[in-house]
mmCIF file of the N, C-alpha and C atoms, coordinates in Angstrom:
data_MODEL
# 
_entry.id   MODEL 
# 
loop_
_atom_site.group_PDB 
_atom_site.id 
_atom_site.type_symbol 
_atom_site.label_atom_id 
_atom_site.label_alt_id 
_atom_site.label_comp_id 
_atom_site.label_asym_id 
_atom_site.label_entity_id 
_atom_site.label_seq_id 
_atom_site.pdbx_PDB_ins_code 
_atom_site.Cartn_x 
_atom_site.Cartn_y 
_atom_site.Cartn_z 
_atom_site.occupancy 
_atom_site.B_iso_or_equiv 
_atom_site.pdbx_formal_charge 
_atom_site.auth_seq_id 
_atom_site.auth_comp_id 
_atom_site.auth_asym_id 
_atom_site.auth_atom_id 
_atom_site.pdbx_PDB_model_num 
ATOM 1   N N  . UNK A 1 1  ? 80.662 82.279 104.136 1.00 0.00 ? 1  UNK A N  1 
ATOM 2   C CA . UNK A 1 1  ? 79.620 81.803 103.106 1.00 0.00 ? 1  UNK A CA 1 
ATOM 3   C C  . UNK A 1 1  ? 79.010 80.748 103.606 1.00 0.00 ? 1  UNK A C  1 
ATOM 4   N N  . UNK A 1 2  ? 77.543 80.958 103.447 1.00 0.00 ? 2  UNK A N  1 
ATOM 5   C CA . UNK A 1 2  ? 76.478 79.325 103.837 1.00 0.00 ? 2  UNK A CA 1 
ATOM 6   C C  . UNK A 1 2  ? 76.582 78.585 102.677 1.00 0.00 ? 2  UNK A C  1 
ATOM 7   N N  . UNK A 1 3  ? 76.269 77.295 103.114 1.00 0.00 ? 3  UNK A N  1 
ATOM 8   C CA . UNK A 1 3  ? 76.284 76.433 101.917 1.00 0.00 ? 3  UNK A CA 1 
ATOM 9   C C  . UNK A 1 3  ? 75.054 76.940 101.685 1.00 0.00 ? 3  UNK A C  1 
ATOM 10  N N  . UNK A 1 4  ? 74.332 77.353 101.800 1.00 0.00 ? 4  UNK A N  1 
ATOM 11  C CA . UNK A 1 4  ? 72.648 77.977 100.964 1.00 0.00 ? 4  UNK A CA 1 
ATOM 12  C C  . UNK A 1 4  ? 73.349 79.006 99.602  1.00 0.00 ? 4  UNK A C  1 
ATOM 13  N N  . UNK A 1 5  ? 73.999 79.459 99.970  1.00 0.00 ? 5  UNK A N  1 
ATOM 14  C CA . UNK A 1 5  ? 74.935 80.800 99.214  1.00 0.00 ? 5  UNK A CA 1 
ATOM 15  C C  . UNK A 1 5  ? 75.167 79.953 97.572  1.00 0.00 ? 5  UNK A C  1 
ATOM 16  N N  . UNK A 1 6  ? 75.456 78.564 97.436  1.00 0.00 ? 6  UNK A N  1 
ATOM 17  C CA . UNK A 1 6  ? 76.066 78.405 96.589  1.00 0.00 ? 6  UNK A CA 1 
ATOM 18  C C  . UNK A 1 6  ? 74.589 77.839 95.634  1.00 0.00 ? 6  UNK A C  1 
ATOM 19  N N  . UNK A 1 7  ? 73.910 77.684 96.534  1.00 0.00 ? 7  UNK A N  1 
ATOM 20  C CA . UNK A 1 7  ? 72.208 77.158 95.407  1.00 0.00 ? 7  UNK A CA 1 
ATOM 21  C C  . UNK A 1 7  ? 71.641 79.028 94.695  1.00 0.00 ? 7  UNK A C  1 
ATOM 22  N N  . UNK A 1 8  ? 72.148 79.745 95.615  1.00 0.00 ? 8  UNK A N  1 
ATOM 23  C CA . UNK A 1 8  ? 71.204 81.160 95.356  1.00 0.00 ? 8  UNK A CA 1 
ATOM 24  C C  . UNK A 1 8  ? 72.139 81.583 94.295  1.00 0.00 ? 8  UNK A C  1 
ATOM 25  N N  . UNK A 1 9  ? 73.800 81.657 94.041  1.00 0.00 ? 9  UNK A N  1 
ATOM 26  C CA . UNK A 1 9  ? 74.373 81.784 93.444  1.00 0.00 ? 9  UNK A CA 1 
ATOM 27  C C  . UNK A 1 9  ? 73.774 80.773 92.220  1.00 0.00 ? 9  UNK A C  1 
ATOM 28  N N  . UNK A 1 10 ? 74.118 80.222 91.931  1.00 0.00 ? 10 UNK A N  1 
ATOM 29  C CA . UNK A 1 10 ? 73.408 78.780 90.731  1.00 0.00 ? 10 UNK A CA 1 
ATOM 30  C C  . UNK A 1 10 ? 72.216 79.746 90.655  1.00 0.00 ? 10 UNK A C  1 
ATOM 31  N N  . UNK A 1 11 ? 71.170 79.972 91.306  1.00 0.00 ? 11 UNK A N  1 
ATOM 32  C CA . UNK A 1 11 ? 70.031 80.434 90.224  1.00 0.00 ? 11 UNK A CA 1 
ATOM 33  C C  . UNK A 1 11 ? 70.096 81.791 90.141  1.00 0.00 ? 11 UNK A C  1 
ATOM 34  N N  . UNK A 1 12 ? 70.929 82.496 90.697  1.00 0.00 ? 12 UNK A N  1 
ATOM 35  C CA . UNK A 1 12 ? 71.256 83.884 89.932  1.00 0.00 ? 12 UNK A CA 1 
ATOM 36  C C  . UNK A 1 12 ? 71.921 83.541 88.573  1.00 0.00 ? 12 UNK A C  1 
ATOM 37  N N  . UNK A 1 13 ? 72.820 82.846 88.824  1.00 0.00 ? 13 UNK A N  1 
ATOM 38  C CA . UNK A 1 13 ? 73.672 82.778 87.744  1.00 0.00 ? 13 UNK A CA 1 
ATOM 39  C C  . UNK A 1 13 ? 72.982 82.140 86.418  1.00 0.00 ? 13 UNK A C  1 
ATOM 40  N N  . UNK A 1 14 ? 72.327 81.118 86.944  1.00 0.00 ? 14 UNK A N  1 
ATOM 41  C CA . UNK A 1 14 ? 71.807 80.348 85.219  1.00 0.00 ? 14 UNK A CA 1 
ATOM 42  C C  . UNK A 1 14 ? 69.933 81.313 85.304  1.00 0.00 ? 14 UNK A C  1 
ATOM 43  N N  . UNK A 1 15 ? 69.607 82.115 86.348  1.00 0.00 ? 15 UNK A N  1 
ATOM 44  C CA . UNK A 1 15 ? 68.066 82.227 85.768  1.00 0.00 ? 15 UNK A CA 1 
ATOM 45  C C  . UNK A 1 15 ? 68.038 83.830 86.025  1.00 0.00 ? 15 UNK A C  1 
ATOM 46  N N  . UNK A 1 16 ? 69.459 84.316 86.398  1.00 0.00 ? 16 UNK A N  1 
ATOM 47  C CA . UNK A 1 16 ? 68.823 85.882 86.910  1.00 0.00 ? 16 UNK A CA 1 
ATOM 48  C C  . UNK A 1 16 ? 68.539 86.712 85.975  1.00 0.00 ? 16 UNK A C  1 
ATOM 49  N N  . UNK A 1 17 ? 68.497 86.666 84.831  1.00 0.00 ? 17 UNK A N  1 
ATOM 50  C CA . UNK A 1 17 ? 67.959 87.254 83.555  1.00 0.00 ? 17 UNK A CA 1 
ATOM 51  C C  . UNK A 1 17 ? 66.635 87.635 83.476  1.00 0.00 ? 17 UNK A C  1 
ATOM 52  N N  . UNK A 1 18 ? 66.143 86.260 83.879  1.00 0.00 ? 18 UNK A N  1 
ATOM 53  C CA . UNK A 1 18 ? 64.260 85.734 83.948  1.00 0.00 ? 18 UNK A CA 1 
ATOM 54  C C  . UNK A 1 18 ? 64.029 87.016 84.559  1.00 0.00 ? 18 UNK A C  1 
ATOM 55  N N  . UNK A 1 19 ? 62.726 86.982 83.812  1.00 0.00 ? 19 UNK A N  1 
ATOM 56  C CA . UNK A 1 19 ? 61.258 88.063 84.803  1.00 0.00 ? 19 UNK A CA 1 
ATOM 57  C C  . UNK A 1 19 ? 60.383 86.797 85.052  1.00 0.00 ? 19 UNK A C  1 
ATOM 58  N N  . UNK A 1 20 ? 59.882 86.768 86.821  1.00 0.00 ? 20 UNK A N  1 
ATOM 59  C CA . UNK A 1 20 ? 58.873 85.607 86.316  1.00 0.00 ? 20 UNK A CA 1 
ATOM 60  C C  . UNK A 1 20 ? 58.055 86.145 87.655  1.00 0.00 ? 20 UNK A C  1 
ATOM 61  N N  . UNK A 1 21 ? 56.463 85.590 87.520  1.00 0.00 ? 21 UNK A N  1 
ATOM 62  C CA . UNK A 1 21 ? 55.904 86.388 88.448  1.00 0.00 ? 21 UNK A CA 1 
ATOM 63  C C  . UNK A 1 21 ? 55.416 85.576 90.013  1.00 0.00 ? 21 UNK A C  1 
ATOM 64  N N  . UNK A 1 22 ? 55.214 86.260 91.505  1.00 0.00 ? 22 UNK A N  1 
ATOM 65  C CA . UNK A 1 22 ? 55.005 85.487 91.987  1.00 0.00 ? 22 UNK A CA 1 
ATOM 66  C C  . UNK A 1 22 ? 54.478 84.277 92.133  1.00 0.00 ? 22 UNK A C  1 
ATOM 67  N N  . UNK A 1 23 ? 53.399 84.567 91.742  1.00 0.00 ? 23 UNK A N  1 
ATOM 68  C CA . UNK A 1 23 ? 52.411 83.230 91.398  1.00 0.00 ? 23 UNK A CA 1 
ATOM 69  C C  . UNK A 1 23 ? 53.389 82.213 90.599  1.00 0.00 ? 23 UNK A C  1 
ATOM 70  N N  . UNK A 1 24 ? 54.405 82.714 89.681  1.00 0.00 ? 24 UNK A N  1 
ATOM 71  C CA . UNK A 1 24 ? 54.818 81.469 89.089  1.00 0.00 ? 24 UNK A CA 1 
ATOM 72  C C  . UNK A 1 24 ? 56.024 80.974 90.549  1.00 0.00 ? 24 UNK A C  1 
ATOM 73  N N  . UNK A 1 25 ? 56.284 81.479 91.029  1.00 0.00 ? 25 UNK A N  1 
ATOM 74  C CA . UNK A 1 25 ? 57.445 81.326 92.421  1.00 0.00 ? 25 UNK A CA 1 
ATOM 75  C C  . UNK A 1 25 ? 56.379 80.437 93.321  1.00 0.00 ? 25 UNK A C  1 
ATOM 76  N N  . UNK A 1 26 ? 55.552 81.124 93.742  1.00 0.00 ? 26 UNK A N  1 
ATOM 77  C CA . UNK A 1 26 ? 54.418 80.288 94.702  1.00 0.00 ? 26 UNK A CA 1 
ATOM 78  C C  . UNK A 1 26 ? 54.091 78.594 94.164  1.00 0.00 ? 26 UNK A C  1 
ATOM 79  N N  . UNK A 1 27 ? 54.013 78.816 92.760  1.00 0.00 ? 27 UNK A N  1 
ATOM 80  C CA . UNK A 1 27 ? 53.286 77.460 91.845  1.00 0.00 ? 27 UNK A CA 1 
ATOM 81  C C  . UNK A 1 27 ? 54.698 76.285 92.256  1.00 0.00 ? 27 UNK A C  1 
ATOM 82  N N  . UNK A 1 28 ? 56.013 77.272 91.967  1.00 0.00 ? 28 UNK A N  1 
ATOM 83  C CA . UNK A 1 28 ? 56.937 76.090 92.341  1.00 0.00 ? 28 UNK A CA 1 
ATOM 84  C C  . UNK A 1 28 ? 57.553 76.006 93.758  1.00 0.00 ? 28 UNK A C  1 
ATOM 85  N N  . UNK A 1 29 ? 57.405 76.338 94.589  1.00 0.00 ? 29 UNK A N  1 
ATOM 86  C CA . UNK A 1 29 ? 57.135 76.352 95.827  1.00 0.00 ? 29 UNK A CA 1 
ATOM 87  C C  . UNK A 1 29 ? 56.220 75.178 96.122  1.00 0.00 ? 29 UNK A C  1 
ATOM 88  N N  . UNK A 1 30 ? 54.997 75.493 95.916  1.00 0.00 ? 30 UNK A N  1 
ATOM 89  C CA . UNK A 1 30 ? 54.138 74.190 96.292  1.00 0.00 ? 30 UNK A CA 1 
ATOM 90  C C  . UNK A 1 30 ? 55.278 72.743 95.663  1.00 0.00 ? 30 UNK A C  1 
ATOM 91  N N  . UNK A 1 31 ? 55.530 72.833 94.246  1.00 0.00 ? 31 UNK A N  1 
ATOM 92  C CA . UNK A 1 31 ? 55.522 71.566 93.678  1.00 0.00 ? 31 UNK A CA 1 
ATOM 93  C C  . UNK A 1 31 ? 57.169 71.291 94.522  1.00 0.00 ? 31 UNK A C  1 
ATOM 94  N N  . UNK A 1 32 ? 57.301 72.048 94.949  1.00 0.00 ? 32 UNK A N  1 
ATOM 95  C CA . UNK A 1 32 ? 58.609 71.902 95.537  1.00 0.00 ? 32 UNK A CA 1 
ATOM 96  C C  . UNK A 1 32 ? 59.018 70.832 96.602  1.00 0.00 ? 32 UNK A C  1 
ATOM 97  N N  . UNK A 1 33 ? 57.699 71.639 97.778  1.00 0.00 ? 33 UNK A N  1 
ATOM 98  C CA . UNK A 1 33 ? 57.052 70.835 98.945  1.00 0.00 ? 33 UNK A CA 1 
ATOM 99  C C  . UNK A 1 33 ? 56.631 69.797 98.966  1.00 0.00 ? 33 UNK A C  1 
ATOM 100 N N  . UNK A 1 34 ? 55.302 69.574 97.677  1.00 0.00 ? 34 UNK A N  1 
ATOM 101 C CA . UNK A 1 34 ? 55.168 68.308 97.591  1.00 0.00 ? 34 UNK A CA 1 
ATOM 102 C C  . UNK A 1 34 ? 55.880 67.131 97.361  1.00 0.00 ? 34 UNK A C  1 
ATOM 103 N N  . UNK A 1 35 ? 56.915 67.260 96.399  1.00 0.00 ? 35 UNK A N  1 
ATOM 104 C CA . UNK A 1 35 ? 58.280 66.299 96.430  1.00 0.00 ? 35 UNK A CA 1 
ATOM 105 C C  . UNK A 1 35 ? 58.911 66.541 97.464  1.00 0.00 ? 35 UNK A C  1 
ATOM 106 N N  . UNK A 1 36 ? 58.917 66.928 98.105  1.00 0.00 ? 36 UNK A N  1 
ATOM 107 C CA . UNK A 1 36 ? 60.117 67.549 99.245  1.00 0.00 ? 36 UNK A CA 1 
ATOM 108 C C  . UNK A 1 36 ? 59.406 67.800 101.026 1.00 0.00 ? 36 UNK A C  1 
ATOM 109 N N  . UNK A 1 37 ? 58.731 66.622 101.288 1.00 0.00 ? 37 UNK A N  1 
ATOM 110 C CA . UNK A 1 37 ? 57.865 67.582 102.654 1.00 0.00 ? 37 UNK A CA 1 
ATOM 111 C C  . UNK A 1 37 ? 58.752 67.877 103.648 1.00 0.00 ? 37 UNK A C  1 
ATOM 112 N N  . UNK A 1 38 ? 59.645 67.089 103.915 1.00 0.00 ? 38 UNK A N  1 
ATOM 113 C CA . UNK A 1 38 ? 60.728 67.545 104.488 1.00 0.00 ? 38 UNK A CA 1 
ATOM 114 C C  . UNK A 1 38 ? 61.037 68.860 104.619 1.00 0.00 ? 38 UNK A C  1 
ATOM 115 N N  . UNK A 1 39 ? 60.992 69.447 103.881 1.00 0.00 ? 39 UNK A N  1 
ATOM 116 C CA . UNK A 1 39 ? 61.476 71.107 103.799 1.00 0.00 ? 39 UNK A CA 1 
ATOM 117 C C  . UNK A 1 39 ? 59.747 71.659 103.582 1.00 0.00 ? 39 UNK A C  1 
ATOM 118 N N  . UNK A 1 40 ? 58.739 71.657 104.280 1.00 0.00 ? 40 UNK A N  1 
ATOM 119 C CA . UNK A 1 40 ? 57.462 72.527 104.301 1.00 0.00 ? 40 UNK A CA 1 
ATOM 120 C C  . UNK A 1 40 ? 57.446 73.386 105.177 1.00 0.00 ? 40 UNK A C  1 
ATOM 121 N N  . UNK A 1 41 ? 58.295 73.577 106.530 1.00 0.00 ? 41 UNK A N  1 
ATOM 122 C CA . UNK A 1 41 ? 58.795 74.449 107.620 1.00 0.00 ? 41 UNK A CA 1 
ATOM 123 C C  . UNK A 1 41 ? 59.296 75.295 107.005 1.00 0.00 ? 41 UNK A C  1 
ATOM 124 N N  . UNK A 1 42 ? 60.165 75.454 106.693 1.00 0.00 ? 42 UNK A N  1 
ATOM 125 C CA . UNK A 1 42 ? 61.312 76.269 105.901 1.00 0.00 ? 42 UNK A CA 1 
ATOM 126 C C  . UNK A 1 42 ? 60.957 76.873 104.559 1.00 0.00 ? 42 UNK A C  1 
ATOM 127 N N  . UNK A 1 43 ? 60.321 76.306 103.666 1.00 0.00 ? 43 UNK A N  1 
ATOM 128 C CA . UNK A 1 43 ? 59.682 76.471 102.590 1.00 0.00 ? 43 UNK A CA 1 
ATOM 129 C C  . UNK A 1 43 ? 58.340 77.825 103.076 1.00 0.00 ? 43 UNK A C  1 
ATOM 130 N N  . UNK A 1 44 ? 57.530 77.372 103.810 1.00 0.00 ? 44 UNK A N  1 
ATOM 131 C CA . UNK A 1 44 ? 56.292 77.721 105.091 1.00 0.00 ? 44 UNK A CA 1 
ATOM 132 C C  . UNK A 1 44 ? 57.288 79.598 105.467 1.00 0.00 ? 44 UNK A C  1 
ATOM 133 N N  . UNK A 1 45 ? 58.297 79.735 105.581 1.00 0.00 ? 45 UNK A N  1 
ATOM 134 C CA . UNK A 1 45 ? 58.834 80.145 106.436 1.00 0.00 ? 45 UNK A CA 1 
ATOM 135 C C  . UNK A 1 45 ? 59.979 81.518 106.009 1.00 0.00 ? 45 UNK A C  1 
ATOM 136 N N  . UNK A 1 46 ? 60.164 81.111 104.599 1.00 0.00 ? 46 UNK A N  1 
ATOM 137 C CA . UNK A 1 46 ? 60.363 81.635 103.426 1.00 0.00 ? 46 UNK A CA 1 
ATOM 138 C C  . UNK A 1 46 ? 59.474 82.651 102.552 1.00 0.00 ? 46 UNK A C  1 
ATOM 139 N N  . UNK A 1 47 ? 58.336 81.998 102.390 1.00 0.00 ? 47 UNK A N  1 
ATOM 140 C CA . UNK A 1 47 ? 57.076 82.479 101.534 1.00 0.00 ? 47 UNK A CA 1 
ATOM 141 C C  . UNK A 1 47 ? 56.211 83.598 102.778 1.00 0.00 ? 47 UNK A C  1 
ATOM 142 N N  . UNK A 1 48 ? 56.549 83.371 103.989 1.00 0.00 ? 48 UNK A N  1 
ATOM 143 C CA . UNK A 1 48 ? 56.365 84.406 105.232 1.00 0.00 ? 48 UNK A CA 1 
ATOM 144 C C  . UNK A 1 48 ? 56.897 85.229 105.081 1.00 0.00 ? 48 UNK A C  1 
ATOM 145 N N  . UNK A 1 49 ? 58.073 85.053 104.540 1.00 0.00 ? 49 UNK A N  1 
ATOM 146 C CA . UNK A 1 49 ? 59.029 86.200 105.418 1.00 0.00 ? 49 UNK A CA 1 
ATOM 147 C C  . UNK A 1 49 ? 59.248 87.122 103.692 1.00 0.00 ? 49 UNK A C  1 
ATOM 148 N N  . UNK A 1 50 ? 59.290 86.695 102.716 1.00 0.00 ? 50 UNK A N  1 
ATOM 149 C CA . UNK A 1 50 ? 59.002 87.464 101.645 1.00 0.00 ? 50 UNK A CA 1 
ATOM 150 C C  . UNK A 1 50 ? 57.251 88.322 101.495 1.00 0.00 ? 50 UNK A C  1 
ATOM 151 N N  . UNK A 1 51 ? 56.386 87.511 101.765 1.00 0.00 ? 51 UNK A N  1 
ATOM 152 C CA . UNK A 1 51 ? 55.284 88.261 101.921 1.00 0.00 ? 51 UNK A CA 1 
ATOM 153 C C  . UNK A 1 51 ? 55.254 89.099 102.796 1.00 0.00 ? 51 UNK A C  1 
ATOM 154 N N  . UNK A 1 52 ? 56.175 89.461 103.846 1.00 0.00 ? 52 UNK A N  1 
ATOM 155 C CA . UNK A 1 52 ? 55.746 90.344 104.996 1.00 0.00 ? 52 UNK A CA 1 
ATOM 156 C C  . UNK A 1 52 ? 57.005 91.531 104.937 1.00 0.00 ? 52 UNK A C  1 
ATOM 157 N N  . UNK A 1 53 ? 57.840 91.246 103.556 1.00 0.00 ? 53 UNK A N  1 
ATOM 158 C CA . UNK A 1 53 ? 59.029 92.171 103.211 1.00 0.00 ? 53 UNK A CA 1 
ATOM 159 C C  . UNK A 1 53 ? 58.855 93.893 103.770 1.00 0.00 ? 53 UNK A C  1 
ATOM 160 N N  . UNK A 1 54 ? 56.917 94.076 103.433 1.00 0.00 ? 54 UNK A N  1 
ATOM 161 C CA . UNK A 1 54 ? 57.092 95.667 102.999 1.00 0.00 ? 54 UNK A CA 1 
ATOM 162 C C  . UNK A 1 54 ? 56.271 96.058 104.296 1.00 0.00 ? 54 UNK A C  1 
ATOM 163 N N  . UNK A 1 55 ? 55.738 94.818 105.217 1.00 0.00 ? 55 UNK A N  1 
ATOM 164 C CA . UNK A 1 55 ? 55.471 95.383 106.491 1.00 0.00 ? 55 UNK A CA 1 
ATOM 165 C C  . UNK A 1 55 ? 55.890 96.194 107.260 1.00 0.00 ? 55 UNK A C  1 
ATOM 166 N N  . UNK A 1 56 ? 55.416 97.822 107.817 1.00 0.00 ? 56 UNK A N  1 
ATOM 167 C CA . UNK A 1 56 ? 55.919 98.593 108.619 1.00 0.00 ? 56 UNK A CA 1 
ATOM 168 C C  . UNK A 1 56 ? 55.911 98.213 110.177 1.00 0.00 ? 56 UNK A C  1 
ATOM 169 N N  . UNK A 1 57 ? 54.840 97.176 110.768 1.00 0.00 ? 57 UNK A N  1 
ATOM 170 C CA . UNK A 1 57 ? 54.696 96.433 111.716 1.00 0.00 ? 57 UNK A CA 1 
ATOM 171 C C  . UNK A 1 57 ? 55.996 95.764 112.256 1.00 0.00 ? 57 UNK A C  1 
ATOM 172 N N  . UNK A 1 58 ? 56.737 94.980 111.204 1.00 0.00 ? 58 UNK A N  1 
ATOM 173 C CA . UNK A 1 58 ? 57.763 93.976 111.511 1.00 0.00 ? 58 UNK A CA 1 
ATOM 174 C C  . UNK A 1 58 ? 59.118 94.921 112.043 1.00 0.00 ? 58 UNK A C  1 
ATOM 175 N N  . UNK A 1 59 ? 58.748 96.420 111.778 1.00 0.00 ? 59 UNK A N  1 
ATOM 176 C CA . UNK A 1 59 ? 60.464 96.776 111.876 1.00 0.00 ? 59 UNK A CA 1 
ATOM 177 C C  . UNK A 1 59 ? 61.043 97.344 113.178 1.00 0.00 ? 59 UNK A C  1 
# 
């Protein structure tokens, strides 16, 4: 188990039943990066990965 799994599990346990839009997620990712600029690159990589999940060219 990766250390980050704990945070993912907490997110799932606390908010897993909620429905949100990707716009909501994007807004909160921007706020997170504004408050934590050292995480700009990892957040950008996660957002890009999520945005391209269905791209057939990447397979």
